[in-house]
C-alpha positions in Angstrom: 12.5 38.1 51.2 13.8 35.2 49.0 14.7 36.2 45.5 12.8 34.5 42.7 14.5 31.4 41.3 16.0 31.7 37.8 13.8 30.2 35.1 15.8 28.5 32.4 14.1 28.3 29.0 14.7 26.4 25.8 13.4 28.1 22.7 12.2 25.9 19.9 11.1 27.3 16.5 12.1 26.5 12.9 12.0 30.2 11.9 15.3 31.8 13.0 13.8 35.4 13.0 10.9 34.3 15.4 13.3 32.4 17.5 15.7 35.3 17.9 12.8 37.6 18.7 11.7 35.3 21.5 15.3 35.1 22.8 15.5 38.9 22.8 12.3 39.0 24.9 13.7 36.5 27.4 17.0 38.2 27.7 15.2 41.4 28.7 13.3 39.7 31.5 14.6 39.5 35.1 15.3 36.0 36.5 15.0 34.4 33.1 17.9 32.7 31.3 18.0 31.2 27.8 19.1 27.6 28.1 19.4 27.1 24.4 17.7 27.1 21.0 16.4 24.4 18.7 15.0 24.5 15.1 12.6 21.6 15.4 11.2 19.0 17.8 14.0 16.5 17.2 16.7 19.0 17.9 14.8 20.0 21.1 14.6 16.4 22.3 18.3 15.9 21.5 19.2 19.1 23.4 17.1 17.9 26.4 18.7 14.5 26.4 22.2 16.1 26.6 21.1 18.5 29.3 19.6 15.7 31.3 22.9 13.7 31.2 24.6 16.7 32.8 21.8 17.5 35.2 21.1 20.8 33.4 17.5 20.5 32.2 15.7 23.8 31.5 12.5 24.6 33.5 10.4 25.5 30.4 10.4 24.8 26.7 8.8 27.4 24.5 7.6 25.2 21.6 6.5 26.1 18.1 3.9 23.7 16.7 4.4 23.4 12.9 8.0 22.4 12.3 9.8 19.9 10.0 11.1 16.4 11.1 9.3 16.3 14.5 6.5 18.8 15.1 5.6 20.6 18.3 2.7 18.3 19.2 4.8 15.2 19.0 7.7 16.8 20.7 5.5 18.0 23.5 4.2 14.6 24.2 7.7 13.1 24.2 9.0 15.8 26.6 6.2 15.3 29.0 6.9 11.5 28.9 10.7 11.6 29.0 11.4 14.7 31.1 8.3 15.2 33.3 9.9 18.0 35.3 10.2 20.2 32.2 7.1 22.3 31.4 6.1 23.1 27.8 4.4 26.4 26.7 3.2 26.5 23.1 4.0 29.3 20.7 1.1 29.4 18.3 -0.7 31.3 15.5 -4.4 31.7 14.9 -4.4 28.9 12.3 -3.2 26.2 14.7 -6.1 25.7 17.1 -6.3 22.0 16.2 -2.7 21.6 17.1 -3.2 23.6 20.3 -5.9 21.1 21.3 -3.6 18.2 20.6 -0.6 19.8 22.5 -2.7 20.5 25.5 -3.9 17.0 25.5 -0.3 15.9 25.3 0.6 17.8 28.5 1.5 21.4 27.5 1.1 23.9 30.3 -0.3 26.7 28.1 0.1 28.7 25.0 1.2 32.1 23.6 0.6 33.8 20.3 3.8 34.5 18.4 3.2 38.2 18.6 3.0 38.1 22.5 4.8 40.9 24.3 7.4 40.5 27.1 4.9 40.7 29.9 2.8 37.8 28.4 5.9 35.7 27.9 7.0 36.4 31.4 3.5 35.5 32.8 3.4 32.2 30.8 6.8 31.1 32.1 6.0 31.9 35.7 2.6 30.1 35.4 4.3 27.1 34.0 7.0 26.7 36.7 4.2 27.1 39.3 2.3 24.2 37.7 -0.4 26.5 36.5 -1.8 27.0 33.0 -1.4 30.2 30.9 -4.0 30.7 28.2 -3.6 33.5 25.7 -6.9 35.4 25.7 -7.2 35.6 21.9 -6.6 31.9 21.3 -8.9 31.0 24.2 -11.7 32.9 22.5 -11.2 31.0 19.3 -11.1 27.6 21.1 -14.2 28.6 23.1 -16.1 29.5 19.9 -15.2 26.1 18.5 -16.5 24.4 21.6 -19.9 26.2 21.3 -20.7 24.2 18.2 -19.2 20.8 18.8 -19.7 17.7 16.7 -22.0 15.1 18.1 -21.5 11.6 19.5 -18.1 9.9 19.6 -17.0 12.1 16.7 -16.0 14.8 19.2 -13.3 12.5 20.6 -9.8 12.1 19.2 -8.5 8.6 18.5 -6.5 8.7 21.7 -9.5 9.8 23.7 -11.5 6.9 22.4 -8.7 4.5 23.5 -8.8 6.1 26.9 -12.7 5.8 27.0 -12.4 2.1 26.4 -9.8 1.7 29.2 -12.0 3.8 31.6 -14.9 1.4 30.7 -12.6 -1.5 31.6 -12.3 0.0 35.1 -8.7 1.1 34.8 -7.3 3.8 36.9 -5.3 6.8 35.5 -2.1 5.1 36.5 -3.1 1.9 34.7 -4.1 3.9 31.6 -0.8 5.7 31.7 1.1 2.5 31.9 -1.0 0.8 29.1 -0.6 3.7 26.7 3.0 4.6 27.8 2.2 8.1 28.7 2.5 10.1 31.9 -0.2 9.8 34.5 -0.9 13.5 34.2 -1.5 13.1 30.4 -3.9 10.2 31.2 -5.7 12.3 33.7 -6.0 15.1 31.1 -7.4 12.7 28.4 -10.0 11.5 30.9 -11.0 15.1 31.8 -11.2 16.1 28.2 -13.4 13.2 27.1 -15.8 13.7 30.0 -16.1 17.4 29.2 -16.6 16.8 25.4 -19.2 14.2 26.0 -21.0 16.2 28.7 -20.4 13.5 31.3 -19.7 14.0 35.0 -18.2 10.7 36.1 -16.1 7.7 34.9 -19.2 5.6 35.5 -21.2 7.5 33.0 -18.2 7.2 30.6 -18.2 3.4 31.0 -22.0 3.2 30.4 -21.5 5.3 27.2 -18.8 3.0 26.0 -21.1 0.0 26.4 -24.0 1.8 24.8 -21.8 2.7 21.8 -20.5 -0.9 21.5 -16.9 0.0 22.3 -16.8 -2.6 25.1 -19.0 -5.5 26.2 -21.0 -5.1 29.4 -19.3 -6.7 32.4 
């Protein structure tokens, strides 16, 4: 039987105590190695750039959301764009559900609460490297409750999702959308999926018709 591959992890959090606690969890796990630490998104991107130059990129970044200089949402989007082979798992707190939404839309592979135990951290890392999504149950419940009472109309969409809606209405593919917005194709696909879900639509054609109806584009 083949031994599991070593998972290399970069830990990003501006609170040293939290960061050291996560590192301690990781060091206690089998087949997991700490590839480094960073105190904010800018430091994380700099670390990844240096690692990429030496062919030593980590497999996963454990990313805090609220940090100085470059926050976790922005850093997540940049990592997905610049280092598409690196997965990002969010470290979050209950007050950050808006940022969780934004980070997932930016390509994050899941999220953990900051008080997660070693087993949950291990599960999130392994899901990420297998291109799966790990969703902390408590945060998922909060997000689900928010979705049960959504805003109406185009107000449910983020500014980026509205941009994507216009591009969908213009008949652009996910690849075209990605190139136009300078994002990954995966992120473009995620934006399309989210806007369809939020608007209760089942196809790109319905999305295009809605965009025309709302006056976002002229009928072709």
